[in-house]
C-alpha positions in Angstrom: 20.0 27.8 -70.3 17.5 30.0 -68.5 14.7 28.1 -70.3 16.2 24.8 -69.3 16.3 25.8 -65.6 12.7 27.0 -65.8 11.6 23.7 -67.4 13.5 21.7 -64.8 12.0 23.7 -61.9 8.5 23.2 -63.3 9.0 19.5 -63.8 10.4 19.1 -60.2 7.4 21.1 -58.8 4.9 18.9 -60.7 6.7 15.7 -59.5 6.8 16.9 -55.9 3.1 17.7 -56.1 2.2 14.3 -57.6 4.2 12.4 -55.1 2.8 14.2 -52.1 -0.8 13.6 -53.2 -0.4 10.0 -54.1 -2.2 7.2 -52.3 0.7 5.9 -50.2 0.0 2.6 -48.5 0.5 2.6 -44.7 -0.5 6.3 -44.2 -3.4 7.4 -42.2 -5.7 9.9 -43.7 -6.6 13.0 -41.7 -9.9 12.3 -40.0 -12.8 14.6 -40.9 -15.2 15.2 -38.0 -18.7 14.0 -38.7 -21.5 15.8 -37.0 -23.1 13.6 -34.4 -26.8 12.8 -34.8 -27.0 10.7 -31.7 -27.5 13.4 -29.1 -29.9 16.4 -29.6 -28.7 19.8 -28.6 -29.2 20.6 -24.9 -32.3 22.6 -24.2 -32.4 25.2 -21.5 -34.1 24.0 -18.3 -36.7 26.4 -16.9 -35.9 27.5 -13.4 -38.9 27.3 -11.1 -39.9 30.5 -9.3 -39.7 30.4 -5.5 -42.9 29.9 -3.6 -43.4 33.3 -2.0 -46.4 34.9 -0.4 -48.4 36.5 -3.2 -49.0 39.8 -1.3 -45.6 40.4 0.1 -45.7 44.2 0.1 -48.9 44.3 2.2 -47.8 41.7 4.8 -47.1 43.4 8.1 -44.3 40.9 9.0 -42.5 41.5 5.7 -42.8 45.3 6.2 -41.1 44.9 9.6 -38.4 42.7 8.1 -37.9 45.2 5.3 -37.6 48.1 7.7 -35.0 46.3 9.9 -31.6 45.1 8.8 -32.8 41.5 8.3 -32.4 41.4 4.5 -28.7 42.1 4.8 -28.2 38.5 6.1 -31.3 36.7 5.0 -33.1 36.2 1.6 -36.4 34.5 1.0 -35.2 31.6 -1.0 -31.4 31.7 -0.9 -28.9 31.3 1.9 -26.8 34.5 2.3 -25.0 34.9 5.6 -27.9 33.3 7.5 -30.4 30.7 6.3 -33.1 31.6 3.8 -36.5 32.3 5.2 -37.9 29.2 3.4 -35.2 27.0 5.1 -36.3 28.5 8.5 -40.0 27.9 7.7 -39.1 24.2 6.8 -37.4 23.7 10.1 -39.9 25.3 12.4 -43.7 25.3 13.0 -46.3 27.7 14.4 -45.6 26.3 17.8 -42.1 27.9 17.7 -43.3 31.5 17.1 -42.5 32.7 20.7 -39.1 31.0 20.7 -38.1 32.4 17.3 -39.4 35.9 18.2 -37.2 35.8 21.3 -34.3 34.6 19.1 -34.7 37.7 16.9 -34.6 40.0 19.9 -31.7 38.2 21.7 -29.7 37.0 18.7 -28.0 33.7 18.8 -25.5 31.2 17.5 -25.3 27.5 16.7 -28.7 26.6 15.1 -27.5 27.4 11.6 -23.7 27.4 11.9 -21.0 29.4 13.5 -22.0 32.9 12.4 -24.0 34.5 15.1 -27.2 36.4 14.5 -26.9 39.9 16.0 -29.5 40.9 18.7 -32.3 43.2 17.7 -33.2 44.6 21.1 -35.1 47.5 19.6 -37.7 45.2 18.1 -40.7 44.7 20.2 -41.9 41.1 21.0 -45.1 41.7 19.0 -43.2 42.9 16.0 -40.8 40.0 16.2 -43.8 37.6 16.3 -45.3 39.3 13.2 -41.9 38.8 11.4 -41.8 35.1 12.4 -45.4 34.6 11.2 -44.5 35.9 7.8 -41.3 33.8 7.7 -43.3 30.6 8.6 -45.9 31.5 5.9 -43.1 30.8 3.4 -43.2 27.0 4.1 -43.2 25.1 0.8 
């Protein structure tokens, strides 16, 4: 009897396997993804380096900016709290040096948004002009 049960179990197992693997009409096969050859893999795009004065460390205007608190709010090529120096250079010309130097000393609000620039009353007019000349030299 044990042999008969074993044979029946084996036969049933084989039948179940054959029936489950048969080609049944009306069934949808499981799709197998095919690698696409239409689009090449994306290549990294090189990021251009910002145009910056080649001798930054020796520029007197940059040294003054570096010694003040300017770099806490401004970066050369990226908006931080205030506009980037390159954006300022794009908006103004050398005829605006006096106006911009006074803006550094007095501070201001409204030209670049609602966040005010703090006054820098301890900076002399000549030093402020040197800073502005450096900033305007960053024009692209």
